MIBA-471097 format. One record per residue (C-alpha): chain; y negated, z negated, x. Coordinates in nm, 2 decimals. Layout:
<atom><chain>A</chain><Y>Y</Y><Z>Z</Z><X>X</X></atom>
...
***
This chain:
<atom><chain>A</chain><Y>-0.02</Y><Z>0.03</Z><X>0.01</X></atom>
<atom><chain>A</chain><Y>-0.34</Y><Z>0.09</Z><X>0.15</X></atom>
<atom><chain>A</chain><Y>-0.65</Y><Z>-0.11</Z><X>0.08</X></atom>
<atom><chain>A</chain><Y>-0.98</Y><Z>0.05</Z><X>0.02</X></atom>
<atom><chain>A</chain><Y>-1.31</Y><Z>-0.13</Z><X>0.23</X></atom>
<atom><chain>A</chain><Y>-1.60</Y><Z>-0.02</Z><X>0.29</X></atom>
<atom><chain>A</chain><Y>-1.71</Y><Z>0.14</Z><X>0.63</X></atom>
<atom><chain>A</chain><Y>-1.92</Y><Z>-0.08</Z><X>0.93</X></atom>
<atom><chain>A</chain><Y>-2.17</Y><Z>0.10</Z><X>0.81</X></atom>
<atom><chain>A</chain><Y>-2.18</Y><Z>0.03</Z><X>0.43</X></atom>
<atom><chain>A</chain><Y>-2.17</Y><Z>-0.30</Z><X>0.51</X></atom>
<atom><chain>A</chain><Y>-2.41</Y><Z>-0.35</Z><X>0.73</X></atom>
<atom><chain>A</chain><Y>-2.60</Y><Z>-0.14</Z><X>0.47</X></atom>
<atom><chain>A</chain><Y>-2.52</Y><Z>-0.40</Z><X>0.18</X></atom>
<atom><chain>A</chain><Y>-2.64</Y><Z>-0.68</Z><X>0.41</X></atom>
<atom><chain>A</chain><Y>-2.97</Y><Z>-0.53</Z><X>0.42</X></atom>
<atom><chain>A</chain><Y>-2.98</Y><Z>-0.50</Z><X>0.10</X></atom>
<atom><chain>A</chain><Y>-2.89</Y><Z>-0.81</Z><X>-0.02</X></atom>
<atom><chain>A</chain><Y>-3.10</Y><Z>-1.03</Z><X>0.27</X></atom>
<atom><chain>A</chain><Y>-3.39</Y><Z>-0.80</Z><X>0.09</X></atom>
<atom><chain>A</chain><Y>-3.30</Y><Z>-0.87</Z><X>-0.23</X></atom>
<atom><chain>A</chain><Y>-3.33</Y><Z>-1.23</Z><X>-0.11</X></atom>
<atom><chain>A</chain><Y>-3.67</Y><Z>-1.23</Z><X>0.06</X></atom>
<atom><chain>A</chain><Y>-3.74</Y><Z>-1.01</Z><X>-0.30</X></atom>
<atom><chain>A</chain><Y>-3.68</Y><Z>-1.32</Z><X>-0.48</X></atom>
<atom><chain>A</chain><Y>-3.81</Y><Z>-1.56</Z><X>-0.21</X></atom>
<atom><chain>A</chain><Y>-4.19</Y><Z>-1.40</Z><X>-0.25</X></atom>
<atom><chain>A</chain><Y>-4.18</Y><Z>-1.37</Z><X>-0.67</X></atom>
<atom><chain>A</chain><Y>-4.15</Y><Z>-1.74</Z><X>-0.68</X></atom>
<atom><chain>A</chain><Y>-4.42</Y><Z>-1.77</Z><X>-0.43</X></atom>
<atom><chain>A</chain><Y>-4.68</Y><Z>-1.50</Z><X>-0.60</X></atom>
<atom><chain>A</chain><Y>-4.64</Y><Z>-1.61</Z><X>-0.92</X></atom>
<atom><chain>A</chain><Y>-4.65</Y><Z>-1.98</Z><X>-0.81</X></atom>
<atom><chain>A</chain><Y>-4.97</Y><Z>-1.89</Z><X>-0.62</X></atom>
<atom><chain>A</chain><Y>-5.13</Y><Z>-1.68</Z><X>-0.92</X></atom>
<atom><chain>A</chain><Y>-5.02</Y><Z>-1.90</Z><X>-1.20</X></atom>
<atom><chain>A</chain><Y>-5.22</Y><Z>-2.17</Z><X>-1.01</X></atom>
<atom><chain>A</chain><Y>-5.51</Y><Z>-1.98</Z><X>-0.97</X></atom>
<atom><chain>A</chain><Y>-5.50</Y><Z>-1.86</Z><X>-1.33</X></atom>
<atom><chain>A</chain><Y>-5.55</Y><Z>-2.17</Z><X>-1.42</X></atom>
<atom><chain>A</chain><Y>-5.79</Y><Z>-2.32</Z><X>-1.22</X></atom>
<atom><chain>A</chain><Y>-6.04</Y><Z>-2.04</Z><X>-1.30</X></atom>
<atom><chain>A</chain><Y>-5.96</Y><Z>-2.00</Z><X>-1.65</X></atom>
<atom><chain>A</chain><Y>-6.01</Y><Z>-2.38</Z><X>-1.70</X></atom>
<atom><chain>A</chain><Y>-5.78</Y><Z>-2.44</Z><X>-2.06</X></atom>
<atom><chain>A</chain><Y>-5.70</Y><Z>-2.74</Z><X>-2.14</X></atom>
<atom><chain>A</chain><Y>-5.41</Y><Z>-2.88</Z><X>-1.97</X></atom>
<atom><chain>A</chain><Y>-5.21</Y><Z>-2.98</Z><X>-2.26</X></atom>
<atom><chain>A</chain><Y>-5.21</Y><Z>-2.64</Z><X>-2.37</X></atom>
<atom><chain>A</chain><Y>-5.15</Y><Z>-2.44</Z><X>-1.98</X></atom>
<atom><chain>A</chain><Y>-4.90</Y><Z>-2.61</Z><X>-1.78</X></atom>
<atom><chain>A</chain><Y>-4.90</Y><Z>-2.60</Z><X>-1.42</X></atom>
<atom><chain>A</chain><Y>-4.62</Y><Z>-2.51</Z><X>-1.19</X></atom>
<atom><chain>A</chain><Y>-4.61</Y><Z>-2.93</Z><X>-1.14</X></atom>
<atom><chain>A</chain><Y>-4.55</Y><Z>-2.99</Z><X>-1.48</X></atom>
<atom><chain>A</chain><Y>-4.31</Y><Z>-2.74</Z><X>-1.51</X></atom>
<atom><chain>A</chain><Y>-4.14</Y><Z>-2.84</Z><X>-1.19</X></atom>
<atom><chain>A</chain><Y>-4.18</Y><Z>-3.22</Z><X>-1.38</X></atom>
<atom><chain>A</chain><Y>-4.00</Y><Z>-3.09</Z><X>-1.69</X></atom>
<atom><chain>A</chain><Y>-3.70</Y><Z>-2.93</Z><X>-1.49</X></atom>
<atom><chain>A</chain><Y>-3.65</Y><Z>-3.13</Z><X>-1.21</X></atom>
<atom><chain>A</chain><Y>-3.80</Y><Z>-3.47</Z><X>-1.17</X></atom>
<atom><chain>A</chain><Y>-3.89</Y><Z>-3.58</Z><X>-1.57</X></atom>
<atom><chain>A</chain><Y>-3.65</Y><Z>-3.82</Z><X>-1.71</X></atom>
<atom><chain>A</chain><Y>-3.51</Y><Z>-3.59</Z><X>-1.96</X></atom>
<atom><chain>A</chain><Y>-3.48</Y><Z>-3.32</Z><X>-1.72</X></atom>
<atom><chain>A</chain><Y>-3.13</Y><Z>-3.28</Z><X>-1.76</X></atom>
<atom><chain>A</chain><Y>-3.12</Y><Z>-3.30</Z><X>-2.12</X></atom>
<atom><chain>A</chain><Y>-3.43</Y><Z>-3.02</Z><X>-2.04</X></atom>
<atom><chain>A</chain><Y>-3.19</Y><Z>-2.80</Z><X>-1.86</X></atom>
<atom><chain>A</chain><Y>-2.94</Y><Z>-2.83</Z><X>-2.10</X></atom>
<atom><chain>A</chain><Y>-3.12</Y><Z>-2.72</Z><X>-2.41</X></atom>
<atom><chain>A</chain><Y>-3.33</Y><Z>-2.45</Z><X>-2.25</X></atom>
<atom><chain>A</chain><Y>-2.95</Y><Z>-2.29</Z><X>-2.07</X></atom>
<atom><chain>A</chain><Y>-2.79</Y><Z>-2.32</Z><X>-2.39</X></atom>
<atom><chain>A</chain><Y>-3.10</Y><Z>-2.07</Z><X>-2.55</X></atom>
<atom><chain>A</chain><Y>-3.06</Y><Z>-1.86</Z><X>-2.23</X></atom>
<atom><chain>A</chain><Y>-2.72</Y><Z>-1.78</Z><X>-2.27</X></atom>
<atom><chain>A</chain><Y>-2.78</Y><Z>-1.72</Z><X>-2.63</X></atom>
<atom><chain>A</chain><Y>-3.05</Y><Z>-1.45</Z><X>-2.49</X></atom>
<atom><chain>A</chain><Y>-2.85</Y><Z>-1.31</Z><X>-2.25</X></atom>
<atom><chain>A</chain><Y>-2.61</Y><Z>-1.21</Z><X>-2.43</X></atom>
<atom><chain>A</chain><Y>-2.86</Y><Z>-1.09</Z><X>-2.71</X></atom>
<atom><chain>A</chain><Y>-2.99</Y><Z>-0.83</Z><X>-2.37</X></atom>
<atom><chain>A</chain><Y>-2.66</Y><Z>-0.80</Z><X>-2.24</X></atom>
<atom><chain>A</chain><Y>-2.58</Y><Z>-0.59</Z><X>-2.65</X></atom>
<atom><chain>A</chain><Y>-2.90</Y><Z>-0.42</Z><X>-2.62</X></atom>
<atom><chain>A</chain><Y>-2.86</Y><Z>-0.33</Z><X>-2.28</X></atom>
<atom><chain>A</chain><Y>-2.49</Y><Z>-0.20</Z><X>-2.25</X></atom>
<atom><chain>A</chain><Y>-2.57</Y><Z>-0.03</Z><X>-2.59</X></atom>
<atom><chain>A</chain><Y>-2.90</Y><Z>0.13</Z><X>-2.51</X></atom>
<atom><chain>A</chain><Y>-2.75</Y><Z>0.33</Z><X>-2.15</X></atom>
<atom><chain>A</chain><Y>-2.43</Y><Z>0.41</Z><X>-2.29</X></atom>
<atom><chain>A</chain><Y>-2.63</Y><Z>0.60</Z><X>-2.55</X></atom>
<atom><chain>A</chain><Y>-2.89</Y><Z>0.71</Z><X>-2.33</X></atom>
<atom><chain>A</chain><Y>-2.61</Y><Z>0.86</Z><X>-2.12</X></atom>
<atom><chain>A</chain><Y>-2.42</Y><Z>1.02</Z><X>-2.40</X></atom>
<atom><chain>A</chain><Y>-2.78</Y><Z>1.16</Z><X>-2.52</X></atom>
<atom><chain>A</chain><Y>-2.90</Y><Z>1.24</Z><X>-2.19</X></atom>
<atom><chain>A</chain><Y>-2.52</Y><Z>1.47</Z><X>-2.12</X></atom>
<atom><chain>A</chain><Y>-2.58</Y><Z>1.63</Z><X>-2.45</X></atom>
<atom><chain>A</chain><Y>-2.95</Y><Z>1.76</Z><X>-2.37</X></atom>
<atom><chain>A</chain><Y>-2.82</Y><Z>1.87</Z><X>-1.95</X></atom>
<atom><chain>A</chain><Y>-2.54</Y><Z>2.17</Z><X>-2.09</X></atom>
<atom><chain>A</chain><Y>-2.79</Y><Z>2.23</Z><X>-2.44</X></atom>
<atom><chain>A</chain><Y>-3.17</Y><Z>2.33</Z><X>-2.33</X></atom>
<atom><chain>A</chain><Y>-3.19</Y><Z>2.39</Z><X>-2.73</X></atom>
<atom><chain>A</chain><Y>-3.10</Y><Z>2.05</Z><X>-2.79</X></atom>
<atom><chain>A</chain><Y>-3.30</Y><Z>1.86</Z><X>-2.57</X></atom>
<atom><chain>A</chain><Y>-3.66</Y><Z>2.11</Z><X>-2.64</X></atom>
<atom><chain>A</chain><Y>-3.57</Y><Z>2.04</Z><X>-3.03</X></atom>
<atom><chain>A</chain><Y>-3.54</Y><Z>1.62</Z><X>-2.99</X></atom>
<atom><chain>A</chain><Y>-3.71</Y><Z>1.59</Z><X>-2.69</X></atom>
<atom><chain>A</chain><Y>-4.06</Y><Z>1.57</Z><X>-2.84</X></atom>
<atom><chain>A</chain><Y>-3.96</Y><Z>1.39</Z><X>-3.16</X></atom>
<atom><chain>A</chain><Y>-3.79</Y><Z>1.10</Z><X>-2.99</X></atom>
<atom><chain>A</chain><Y>-4.08</Y><Z>1.07</Z><X>-2.74</X></atom>
<atom><chain>A</chain><Y>-4.29</Y><Z>1.03</Z><X>-3.02</X></atom>
<atom><chain>A</chain><Y>-4.08</Y><Z>0.82</Z><X>-3.20</X></atom>
<atom><chain>A</chain><Y>-4.10</Y><Z>0.53</Z><X>-2.87</X></atom>
<atom><chain>A</chain><Y>-4.51</Y><Z>0.55</Z><X>-2.97</X></atom>
<atom><chain>A</chain><Y>-4.46</Y><Z>0.34</Z><X>-3.28</X></atom>
<atom><chain>A</chain><Y>-4.50</Y><Z>0.01</Z><X>-3.19</X></atom>
<atom><chain>A</chain><Y>-4.13</Y><Z>-0.14</Z><X>-3.20</X></atom>
<atom><chain>A</chain><Y>-4.29</Y><Z>-0.48</Z><X>-3.39</X></atom>
<atom><chain>A</chain><Y>-4.35</Y><Z>-0.24</Z><X>-3.71</X></atom>
<atom><chain>A</chain><Y>-3.97</Y><Z>-0.09</Z><X>-3.67</X></atom>
<atom><chain>A</chain><Y>-3.72</Y><Z>-0.40</Z><X>-3.61</X></atom>
<atom><chain>A</chain><Y>-3.85</Y><Z>-0.51</Z><X>-3.97</X></atom>
<atom><chain>A</chain><Y>-3.67</Y><Z>-0.22</Z><X>-4.13</X></atom>
<atom><chain>A</chain><Y>-3.38</Y><Z>-0.20</Z><X>-3.89</X></atom>
<atom><chain>A</chain><Y>-3.33</Y><Z>-0.55</Z><X>-3.95</X></atom>
<atom><chain>A</chain><Y>-3.29</Y><Z>-0.47</Z><X>-4.35</X></atom>
<atom><chain>A</chain><Y>-3.04</Y><Z>-0.16</Z><X>-4.24</X></atom>
<atom><chain>A</chain><Y>-2.78</Y><Z>-0.39</Z><X>-3.96</X></atom>
<atom><chain>A</chain><Y>-2.82</Y><Z>-0.70</Z><X>-4.08</X></atom>
<atom><chain>A</chain><Y>-2.90</Y><Z>-1.07</Z><X>-3.84</X></atom>
<atom><chain>A</chain><Y>-2.62</Y><Z>-1.08</Z><X>-3.71</X></atom>
<atom><chain>A</chain><Y>-2.49</Y><Z>-0.87</Z><X>-3.36</X></atom>
<atom><chain>A</chain><Y>-2.54</Y><Z>-0.52</Z><X>-3.50</X></atom>
<atom><chain>A</chain><Y>-2.89</Y><Z>-0.58</Z><X>-3.59</X></atom>
<atom><chain>A</chain><Y>-2.99</Y><Z>-0.78</Z><X>-3.23</X></atom>
<atom><chain>A</chain><Y>-2.77</Y><Z>-0.45</Z><X>-3.04</X></atom>
<atom><chain>A</chain><Y>-2.97</Y><Z>-0.22</Z><X>-3.25</X></atom>
<atom><chain>A</chain><Y>-3.34</Y><Z>-0.32</Z><X>-3.22</X></atom>
<atom><chain>A</chain><Y>-3.24</Y><Z>-0.41</Z><X>-2.81</X></atom>
<atom><chain>A</chain><Y>-3.13</Y><Z>-0.03</Z><X>-2.78</X></atom>
<atom><chain>A</chain><Y>-3.36</Y><Z>0.13</Z><X>-2.93</X></atom>
<atom><chain>A</chain><Y>-3.64</Y><Z>-0.06</Z><X>-2.70</X></atom>
<atom><chain>A</chain><Y>-3.41</Y><Z>0.03</Z><X>-2.40</X></atom>
<atom><chain>A</chain><Y>-3.32</Y><Z>0.37</Z><X>-2.53</X></atom>
<atom><chain>A</chain><Y>-3.63</Y><Z>0.62</Z><X>-2.48</X></atom>
<atom><chain>A</chain><Y>-3.75</Y><Z>0.52</Z><X>-2.12</X></atom>
<atom><chain>A</chain><Y>-3.36</Y><Z>0.54</Z><X>-2.00</X></atom>
<atom><chain>A</chain><Y>-3.31</Y><Z>0.86</Z><X>-2.12</X></atom>
<atom><chain>A</chain><Y>-3.56</Y><Z>1.02</Z><X>-2.03</X></atom>
<atom><chain>A</chain><Y>-3.57</Y><Z>0.91</Z><X>-1.71</X></atom>
<atom><chain>A</chain><Y>-3.23</Y><Z>0.99</Z><X>-1.68</X></atom>
<atom><chain>A</chain><Y>-3.25</Y><Z>1.36</Z><X>-1.80</X></atom>
<atom><chain>A</chain><Y>-3.56</Y><Z>1.41</Z><X>-1.53</X></atom>
<atom><chain>A</chain><Y>-3.31</Y><Z>1.29</Z><X>-1.27</X></atom>
<atom><chain>A</chain><Y>-3.02</Y><Z>1.57</Z><X>-1.38</X></atom>
<atom><chain>A</chain><Y>-3.22</Y><Z>1.83</Z><X>-1.44</X></atom>
<atom><chain>A</chain><Y>-3.42</Y><Z>1.77</Z><X>-1.04</X></atom>
<atom><chain>A</chain><Y>-3.09</Y><Z>1.88</Z><X>-0.90</X></atom>
<atom><chain>A</chain><Y>-3.15</Y><Z>2.17</Z><X>-0.65</X></atom>
<atom><chain>A</chain><Y>-3.08</Y><Z>2.49</Z><X>-0.86</X></atom>
<atom><chain>A</chain><Y>-2.92</Y><Z>2.63</Z><X>-0.55</X></atom>
<atom><chain>A</chain><Y>-2.62</Y><Z>2.36</Z><X>-0.53</X></atom>
<atom><chain>A</chain><Y>-2.56</Y><Z>2.45</Z><X>-0.85</X></atom>
<atom><chain>A</chain><Y>-2.58</Y><Z>2.88</Z><X>-0.83</X></atom>
<atom><chain>A</chain><Y>-2.35</Y><Z>2.74</Z><X>-0.49</X></atom>
<atom><chain>A</chain><Y>-2.09</Y><Z>2.58</Z><X>-0.74</X></atom>
<atom><chain>A</chain><Y>-2.11</Y><Z>2.86</Z><X>-0.98</X></atom>
<atom><chain>A</chain><Y>-2.06</Y><Z>3.14</Z><X>-0.71</X></atom>
<atom><chain>A</chain><Y>-1.74</Y><Z>2.93</Z><X>-0.57</X></atom>
<atom><chain>A</chain><Y>-1.61</Y><Z>2.95</Z><X>-1.04</X></atom>
<atom><chain>A</chain><Y>-1.70</Y><Z>2.59</Z><X>-1.07</X></atom>
<atom><chain>A</chain><Y>-1.76</Y><Z>2.52</Z><X>-1.44</X></atom>
<atom><chain>A</chain><Y>-2.06</Y><Z>2.42</Z><X>-1.60</X></atom>
<atom><chain>A</chain><Y>-1.88</Y><Z>2.09</Z><X>-1.65</X></atom>
<atom><chain>A</chain><Y>-1.77</Y><Z>2.07</Z><X>-1.27</X></atom>
<atom><chain>A</chain><Y>-2.17</Y><Z>2.11</Z><X>-1.18</X></atom>
<atom><chain>A</chain><Y>-2.27</Y><Z>1.86</Z><X>-1.42</X></atom>
<atom><chain>A</chain><Y>-2.00</Y><Z>1.55</Z><X>-1.24</X></atom>
<atom><chain>A</chain><Y>-1.97</Y><Z>1.69</Z><X>-0.88</X></atom>
<atom><chain>A</chain><Y>-2.36</Y><Z>1.80</Z><X>-0.82</X></atom>
<atom><chain>A</chain><Y>-2.59</Y><Z>1.69</Z><X>-1.07</X></atom>
<atom><chain>A</chain><Y>-2.49</Y><Z>1.34</Z><X>-1.14</X></atom>
<atom><chain>A</chain><Y>-2.40</Y><Z>1.25</Z><X>-0.81</X></atom>
<atom><chain>A</chain><Y>-2.78</Y><Z>1.41</Z><X>-0.71</X></atom>
<atom><chain>A</chain><Y>-2.91</Y><Z>1.20</Z><X>-1.02</X></atom>
<atom><chain>A</chain><Y>-2.80</Y><Z>0.85</Z><X>-0.94</X></atom>
<atom><chain>A</chain><Y>-3.08</Y><Z>0.71</Z><X>-0.79</X></atom>
<atom><chain>A</chain><Y>-3.30</Y><Z>0.77</Z><X>-1.13</X></atom>
<atom><chain>A</chain><Y>-2.99</Y><Z>0.68</Z><X>-1.35</X></atom>
<atom><chain>A</chain><Y>-3.01</Y><Z>0.32</Z><X>-1.16</X></atom>
<atom><chain>A</chain><Y>-3.40</Y><Z>0.30</Z><X>-1.21</X></atom>
<atom><chain>A</chain><Y>-3.31</Y><Z>0.36</Z><X>-1.60</X></atom>
<atom><chain>A</chain><Y>-3.10</Y><Z>0.05</Z><X>-1.53</X></atom>
<atom><chain>A</chain><Y>-3.29</Y><Z>-0.17</Z><X>-1.38</X></atom>
<atom><chain>A</chain><Y>-3.64</Y><Z>-0.09</Z><X>-1.60</X></atom>
<atom><chain>A</chain><Y>-3.41</Y><Z>-0.17</Z><X>-1.85</X></atom>
<atom><chain>A</chain><Y>-3.34</Y><Z>-0.52</Z><X>-1.73</X></atom>
<atom><chain>A</chain><Y>-3.61</Y><Z>-0.61</Z><X>-1.89</X></atom>
<atom><chain>A</chain><Y>-3.69</Y><Z>-0.42</Z><X>-2.18</X></atom>
<atom><chain>A</chain><Y>-3.36</Y><Z>-0.49</Z><X>-2.31</X></atom>
<atom><chain>A</chain><Y>-3.47</Y><Z>-0.90</Z><X>-2.25</X></atom>
<atom><chain>A</chain><Y>-3.81</Y><Z>-0.79</Z><X>-2.45</X></atom>
<atom><chain>A</chain><Y>-3.55</Y><Z>-0.66</Z><X>-2.75</X></atom>
<atom><chain>A</chain><Y>-3.35</Y><Z>-0.97</Z><X>-2.73</X></atom>
<atom><chain>A</chain><Y>-3.67</Y><Z>-1.22</Z><X>-2.76</X></atom>
<atom><chain>A</chain><Y>-3.82</Y><Z>-0.97</Z><X>-3.04</X></atom>
<atom><chain>A</chain><Y>-3.48</Y><Z>-0.99</Z><X>-3.25</X></atom>
<atom><chain>A</chain><Y>-3.51</Y><Z>-1.36</Z><X>-3.19</X></atom>
<atom><chain>A</chain><Y>-3.79</Y><Z>-1.37</Z><X>-3.31</X></atom>
<atom><chain>A</chain><Y>-3.74</Y><Z>-1.11</Z><X>-3.63</X></atom>
<atom><chain>A</chain><Y>-3.44</Y><Z>-1.14</Z><X>-3.76</X></atom>
<atom><chain>A</chain><Y>-3.20</Y><Z>-1.46</Z><X>-3.65</X></atom>
<atom><chain>A</chain><Y>-3.42</Y><Z>-1.75</Z><X>-3.50</X></atom>
<atom><chain>A</chain><Y>-3.18</Y><Z>-1.80</Z><X>-3.24</X></atom>
<atom><chain>A</chain><Y>-3.20</Y><Z>-1.81</Z><X>-2.88</X></atom>
<atom><chain>A</chain><Y>-3.49</Y><Z>-1.85</Z><X>-2.64</X></atom>
<atom><chain>A</chain><Y>-3.75</Y><Z>-1.62</Z><X>-2.81</X></atom>
<atom><chain>A</chain><Y>-3.67</Y><Z>-1.83</Z><X>-3.19</X></atom>
<atom><chain>A</chain><Y>-3.72</Y><Z>-2.14</Z><X>-2.95</X></atom>
<atom><chain>A</chain><Y>-4.07</Y><Z>-2.03</Z><X>-2.81</X></atom>
<atom><chain>A</chain><Y>-4.18</Y><Z>-1.92</Z><X>-3.16</X></atom>
<atom><chain>A</chain><Y>-4.09</Y><Z>-2.30</Z><X>-3.29</X></atom>
<atom><chain>A</chain><Y>-4.22</Y><Z>-2.47</Z><X>-2.95</X></atom>
<atom><chain>A</chain><Y>-4.59</Y><Z>-2.28</Z><X>-3.02</X></atom>
<atom><chain>A</chain><Y>-4.59</Y><Z>-2.40</Z><X>-3.36</X></atom>
<atom><chain>A</chain><Y>-4.53</Y><Z>-2.77</Z><X>-3.28</X></atom>
<atom><chain>A</chain><Y>-4.73</Y><Z>-2.76</Z><X>-2.98</X></atom>
<atom><chain>A</chain><Y>-4.43</Y><Z>-2.80</Z><X>-2.73</X></atom>
<atom><chain>A</chain><Y>-4.63</Y><Z>-2.62</Z><X>-2.47</X></atom>
<atom><chain>A</chain><Y>-4.40</Y><Z>-2.76</Z><X>-2.14</X></atom>
<atom><chain>A</chain><Y>-4.07</Y><Z>-2.63</Z><X>-2.34</X></atom>
<atom><chain>A</chain><Y>-4.24</Y><Z>-2.35</Z><X>-2.41</X></atom>
<atom><chain>A</chain><Y>-4.41</Y><Z>-2.24</Z><X>-2.05</X></atom>
<atom><chain>A</chain><Y>-4.03</Y><Z>-2.38</Z><X>-1.88</X></atom>
<atom><chain>A</chain><Y>-3.82</Y><Z>-2.09</Z><X>-2.11</X></atom>
<atom><chain>A</chain><Y>-4.07</Y><Z>-1.86</Z><X>-2.00</X></atom>
<atom><chain>A</chain><Y>-4.07</Y><Z>-1.91</Z><X>-1.65</X></atom>
<atom><chain>A</chain><Y>-3.69</Y><Z>-1.96</Z><X>-1.63</X></atom>
<atom><chain>A</chain><Y>-3.61</Y><Z>-1.67</Z><X>-1.81</X></atom>
<atom><chain>A</chain><Y>-3.92</Y><Z>-1.49</Z><X>-1.55</X></atom>
<atom><chain>A</chain><Y>-3.64</Y><Z>-1.63</Z><X>-1.26</X></atom>
<atom><chain>A</chain><Y>-3.34</Y><Z>-1.48</Z><X>-1.43</X></atom>
<atom><chain>A</chain><Y>-3.49</Y><Z>-1.12</Z><X>-1.49</X></atom>
<atom><chain>A</chain><Y>-3.62</Y><Z>-1.08</Z><X>-1.15</X></atom>
<atom><chain>A</chain><Y>-3.25</Y><Z>-1.18</Z><X>-1.04</X></atom>
<atom><chain>A</chain><Y>-3.07</Y><Z>-0.99</Z><X>-1.29</X></atom>
<atom><chain>A</chain><Y>-3.32</Y><Z>-0.69</Z><X>-1.20</X></atom>
<atom><chain>A</chain><Y>-3.26</Y><Z>-0.74</Z><X>-0.86</X></atom>
<atom><chain>A</chain><Y>-2.88</Y><Z>-0.74</Z><X>-0.88</X></atom>
<atom><chain>A</chain><Y>-2.89</Y><Z>-0.40</Z><X>-1.07</X></atom>
<atom><chain>A</chain><Y>-3.07</Y><Z>-0.29</Z><X>-0.69</X></atom>
<atom><chain>A</chain><Y>-2.80</Y><Z>-0.44</Z><X>-0.52</X></atom>
<atom><chain>A</chain><Y>-2.50</Y><Z>-0.26</Z><X>-0.66</X></atom>
<atom><chain>A</chain><Y>-2.72</Y><Z>0.05</Z><X>-0.63</X></atom>
<atom><chain>A</chain><Y>-2.76</Y><Z>0.00</Z><X>-0.29</X></atom>
<atom><chain>A</chain><Y>-2.35</Y><Z>-0.07</Z><X>-0.27</X></atom>
<atom><chain>A</chain><Y>-2.33</Y><Z>0.25</Z><X>-0.41</X></atom>
<atom><chain>A</chain><Y>-2.53</Y><Z>0.41</Z><X>-0.23</X></atom>
<atom><chain>A</chain><Y>-2.37</Y><Z>0.29</Z><X>0.11</X></atom>
<atom><chain>A</chain><Y>-2.04</Y><Z>0.41</Z><X>-0.02</X></atom>
<atom><chain>A</chain><Y>-2.11</Y><Z>0.73</Z><X>-0.10</X></atom>
<atom><chain>A</chain><Y>-2.34</Y><Z>0.81</Z><X>0.18</X></atom>
<atom><chain>A</chain><Y>-2.19</Y><Z>0.60</Z><X>0.45</X></atom>
<atom><chain>A</chain><Y>-2.28</Y><Z>0.75</Z><X>0.76</X></atom>
<atom><chain>A</chain><Y>-2.69</Y><Z>0.67</Z><X>0.64</X></atom>
***
């Protein structure tokens, strides 16, 4: 039995990607804390409303109820991430499927791309209640709302990637008897992988926005529902802490997708 292992250059690329990910996370935390602190001092908002990084640290780490606070936020975070994952997967799968359809039929692409782009200009806040009425307040409704936000940007990015493939490469494949499908699978799709990963990275934050919107308007669960209640009940320490935790997790997931892209690129281009 043979074991497939990454080549030394590939392992080096993955290691460098991991270091860049850690450095980016650290730099993001420092930048956010600095801007956050400066903003509070410049705007001079009441401390009852605007919580500082130290207030959030106390709420989550050093305060007498910090352990209970972390457990509460973690439970709501898990619900929100589950909702976001539904919209993320559904949105990317639909975007990839429609992208392939458009690739093989420019007529269909010309018919629907302008309409899809125009529909994306409609605020999702106005569309989400209609989707809730159609698909309900359960898993289906949450997934559809998240996918609706993810779909169009991901689709346009993916389509740009496959359309940017050099025409000479496609002609070479056709000259050697390759089919349209083989040209797509062996040339256009590998060429488009960087843009497809870009779509996947952007969809991370879009899916989280979709899950929060679904929780605000449909389920009332997760961090979205909790933050809405916190604002109404003046629980600003919990509100700010929830926003901070969600932001850090989104940045971490975004960097994980970037690291996955680095690993895939290293396996496909081991000499680089």
